[in-house]
N, C-alpha and C positions, 0 to 999 in steps of 0.2 A: 502492499499501501503503501508506503513512504518513497518506493521508488516511482511509484505511479507519480506521487504527488509533485515531484521533483521536474521528471519528464512534460508534466503537464505546465507547470510552470515556466519550463526553458522552450516550452512551443508558442507559448502565450508570449514572453518577451522576443522570441524570433520573429513573430508576425507584427511587430511593428516598425516596419519600416523607416519610420520618422525620426530623423538623429536628434538628439537632446546635444543641443549647440554649448559651447563651453562658454562662449562668447557672448556677449549680450543680444539677446532676438531686438530688432527691428522692424521686422515685416509687422505693418500696417500701423506703426507709429511715425512713419517719417515716408513720405512720397516720395515718387518713382525717381531715376537720376533724368534731372532736366537745368541746362544753359545752353547759353549763348556769351562765347569766348574766342577771346586769341591764345592760341596756344606758342611757347617759348622761342617757333620757329615763324612768327608772328600771321600764321595764317587762322581766319574763322574757324573756330570749330563748337559743336554741340555735341549733346549727349548720342549723336547718331553714330557720331566717326568713332567709338568706343563700344560702340553697339558689337557683342559677341567675346569683349571681353569682363574679367572679372576687375572691377573696379573699386582701390581703397582712394577715399577725395580724404584731403587732409589742408586743412586752411592755413595760414602761416605769414613769413615776411623772410625775405633773406639775410638782415640784419638781426636777427633772431639768435641771442647770446644760448637758449636755452631748449626747451623744448622741439623746435624744427631741427637744427641739425642731431637732435637724439632721437626723435621720430622717424626723420628719413634715413639717418641711416640701418635703424634698426626695421624699418619696412625692406628696403633693399637687400640687409641679410634676409630677412623671411622670403621675399622674390628667389632668390638663389636658392633659398633651400627648397624651393619648389622646385626643382631640377626641369624636366619637362613641361610643368606646367607654368614656367615662367613666361614662356612665349603669350600666355591666354592670361596674361596679367598686367595691368598697367596703375603706377599711382598718379594722381591726379593731384598736383599740389597748385591750390589757390590761392593768390598773394592776398594779403589781407593789407599791403600799400604798395597799391596799382602806380602811383606818383613816383616812386623808386624802381619799383622792380617792372621795369621791364623785358618785355619777351627777350631781347640777349642776355640779359643779365638774372636771368629766370634758369634759362638753359647753361649758363656757365657756373650758376650754385648747383646745381642738381648736375650737371657732367661728374660732379666731383661725389655722388651719393652711388649714380645709377644712370649711366647713358642710354641706357636698351628699355628701360620700363619705365622712370619717371619725366612727366611731363610736365611743366608750369602753365598757370594756366593766370591771366590778367586780363581787363580792359577797364572800363569808365569804372568812377565809385558807386551809381548806383546799380550797376549791374555786379558788383563784388558784394554792396550790401546786400541784395538780392537775392545771390544764393547762397550767401552766410544764412537770412533771412529762414529761407526754404530748408535747410536742415540745424534751425536753432545754434550753430555756430556762434557761440560768444565769443566778442571780443571788444574791444574800448581803448583807444588812445589814451599812454600813460600822462599824466600830469605832469611831463619831465623835460629838460632841455634835448635829455636822448632821444627822445621820440617813440621811444617804445611803444609797442603794442600790446596789451596784457589779453590772451585770447588761450581756449579750452587748445588741450592737446588731442582730442579725440579721432576717431581717422573713422570714415564710414564706409560700410563694406557693400558694394552694388553688385548683385547677380551679371552674368552675361547676357540678360536681359534686362537692366536696366532697375530691377525692384533690389528695394532698399531692404537688406537682409540682418549684416550684423555690424556692430558696432566694437571696434578695439579701442581698450585704455592704457593707460601705464601700466597698469597694476598688472594686466595681461600677460603673461610669458608667454616664448619664441614659440615654446612649441606649441600649448593652447592653439594661437594665430595659425598656424603653421596645418595645424590640423585640420581645423574647422575650414581652413581653407581651400586645401587640400579635398574636403569632402564635398564643396560646396561647387568648386570644379570636378570632380567625378560625377556629379549629378546631374551637369552640364556636359558631356562629352560629346563634340561635332560628330 
């Protein structure tokens, strides 16, 4: 009888194909990927440009001393760890300082982290504010001579169809992020 109960429990567990995510799920809490900006090559891009890619969206600025370089280094490392999946992944870095972060500045900055998968996005202040509000990315200019921008360090993950899926925070381990991204990419095999 004990064997039958264990077998039944295992059967029920295996019948649930739904993955229990380790990262924070944002399905239904945030809208699908949508924007119209300029890439770090100076070309207009929209969410359609990245259709078919797993997108990690991060807000920051190139003169950031803490969150941005740490997060971009970490994301680039995670993409490398994805192996074959790396080619189906893009890191979109949206500047919060469009007055300084021109396409050329963004491209130079991001090349230091990942020349193939990280793309800088910029636009006018209104376009930047719109996308930041759309994804509830908190930021404000710091009242100091340095002109620093205080901002959140969250990374928004969108599946290859552009649906908001997961949220990466600084507290999430590299292994946790890699595992969930790999699973998400596996579920969208081309």
